[in-house]
N, C-alpha and C positions, 0 to 999 in steps of 0.2 A: 509280890506275885510277879512271876516272869511273863513278860510281854511276848507277843508272837514275834515281834521284831528281834528281841533278845535271843528267843529259841532259834530263829533264822540265822543269826550271827554265829551262835554255838554250833549249829548244824554245819555251816560253812567252814568254820575253824576245824571242826572234826573231820571234815572231808579234804581238809588240807588247801582249801580254796582261800588262801590268805589274802591275796590281793582283791578278790571280789568282796570279801568281808571288809576290807579297809576302805574300798571305794563306794560300797553300797549305799551309805547315807547320803552322799552328794548325788547319786543318781535318782534316789527316791524322792529327793527334793525336786529335781527336774522333771521327774514323772508327774508328780503331784501339780507342777506348774504347767504340765502338758507342753514342756519344752522338747521332750524326747518321747518317742513311742516306746512300748515295752520291748519290742524287738531291737530297736536301736540301742537301748540301755544295755540288754543282755548281750548284744554283739560286742559293744565297747567293753563291758566287764570281762567277758571271756577272752577277749583279745588281750586285755591287760594282764590277765592271769597267765595265759600262754606265754606271753613275752617275758614275764617275770620268771616263769619256770625254765624258759630256754636260757636266760641269762644266768640263772642259778646254776643250771647243769654246766654252763661254760666255766663259771667260777670255780665249780668243784673239779672239773676237768684240769683246769689251769693249776689248782692247788696240789692235786695228785701227781702232776708232772714234775714237781719238786724243782722249779727254776730257782736259782739263787736270787735272781732279781728279774722283774719283768722288763722286757726290752721290746721296743716297737721299731719297725722299719722306718717309721716316720722320724724317728729320733737319730737315724744314723746319717753322719756327715759324709756323703759320697764325694763331695768337693775336696775334702781332707785326704781322701783315698782315691785318687784318680786311676790307680791300677785296676780298680774294680770295674767290671762291666755292670753299670747300674741297671739296665734293662734286664739282664740275665738274672740278677739277684732279686729284683722286683718280681719277676715271673715266678720265682720259688714260692711266693706267697699264695698262689692259686693251687698249689699242691699237685700239679700235673705229674710231677716226678714221682709222687707216691702212687699215683694210678699205675705207673710203669714199674714199681718196685725199684726205682733207681736211688742212688746214694748221693749224698753231698759231702765233699771233703774241703774244709776251709784251712788253708796252710798259710802261715805267716808268722813273723816274730811276735813276741809278747805285746799286747796293747794295741794291736792294729784293728781289732773289732771282729775277730773271729767269732768269740763267744756271743757277742751282741747279735750278730747275723744268724747264728744258730738258734739262739733263743727267740728271735723274732719270727723264724719260720715255725718253731715249736708252738709259740703262741697261736700263730695262724692256724696251725693244725688243731689245737684244742678248740679254738673257736668254731671249727667245722666238726667237732665231735670226734676227733681222733684220739685214740688212747696214746698217750704220749709220755715218755720219761726222760729227764735229763739227769745224767750221773757223770761225775768225775771218773776218768779212766782208772786211776788208782783205787778209788772206792770200789768201782765195779770189779776189779781184779781181787780186791780183798774179799769181797762178798762171794765171788766165785770159788775162790780158794776155800773159804770157811764152809761152803756148801759141799765142796769136794771132801774135805776132812770128815764131815758129818754123814757122808754117803748120800747126800741129797743133790748131787750135781745136776742130774738129769731133770729134776723138778725146777732147780734154779734157772737152767738153760731154757727150759720150756716157758718159764715165766717171763724172762726178758725177750724171748722170742716172740710172744704174743703181742707186745706192743705194736701198734701201728707205726709209730716212729720212735726210734731210740736215738738219743743224742748222747755221744760219748765225748766229753770235753777233756781237752789237755793230754791227748795220746802223745807219749814221747816226753812229757815233762819230767817223769821219773823213769829209771831204767826197768825193763820188764825181764824177769828171769824166765828160764826154759819152760818151767811148769806153767807160769802165768800165761806165757805166749800160747801154750797149748790150750789153755782153758779159753782164751779170747778167740782163738780160731774156732773152737767148738760152737761158741756163740755166734760169730760171724757166719759160720757155716750153716747154723740153724735158721738164720734170717735171709740167707742168700736167695734171691729171686722170690721171696715170700713177703718181705716187709722192708721199708726204707730205713736207712741208718744215716745219721749225720755225725761226722768226726771233725774235731778241731785238733790241729797239731801245729806246733811250732817248728817241725822238722819236714824237710822235703821227703818225698816218697823214697828217693833213693837212699836215705839215711835211715830208713826204718829198720834195716837188717842190723844196725848198731843198736837200735833200741831193743828189739826182740832177741838179739844175740844168738840168732839161729837162722841161717839162710833158707833152710827148707820151710820152716814154719812161716817166715816172712814172706816167701814167695806164695805160700798157700793163702795167707791173709789178704795180701795185695790182689791176688788173682780174683778173689771173691768181692773185695771192697771196690776195686777200680773198675771192674767190669760193670756196666750199666751205672755210670757215675758221671757226676759233674764236679770237676776240680777247680776250686777258685783259689788262686794264689794272690795274697795281698802283699805288696812290697813297699807299702808307705811306712811312714813314721808312727810312733806310739801316740795313741790319744792321751796317754797319761802325761806325756811331755809337751802336749799341744800348747799349754798356757805357761810353759816354763822358759824363762828368758835364757 
């Protein structure tokens, strides 16, 4: 025979109240011992349920962002990279730049921490419920080119434009041909003054014309990326060589 308690647990699980279901027996015991009032017990149970749901939403948002690894600003060694303005970078975690639809551009040699900092800001955005995507520049261009060939470029551009924060990693690591440069421009233009973009690059802005191989398109991309942006140049050594004699 099913008891009323078992029926209650079944109902809670059917409603998706998994944390209340898990913690209920403990609080029933406290209620029976009159250590808690009914209101106190329900308040504690509902707060636990809400906290769990919030944490679950954050986990899902982070998973959908497709970070290659999770990085925290707490793990970044600012002492090893003294060229970085610590307070400026720490301030990015509050996402005020996103309220202003500003961009972040991290520039530096391979291994200096550009991607680490970009991911840490992205994780902070996810924790505040911002729809975020991390994508390698080469992969992004391949996806845009594939969409163009299938006649779905507009839908693809609109999809990437809808993200609250788009992180484009390793711009300039591989050369970009004329058609790819035009595709990237269309995406950057769609996000311009609507949403924030973070870009990491191992090339100075002045060298981007060599990357895109087209002065006109380069100027158009830079005009929209650099306007309303924070440019962080990292001139230190590679973390990968930090412990190498």
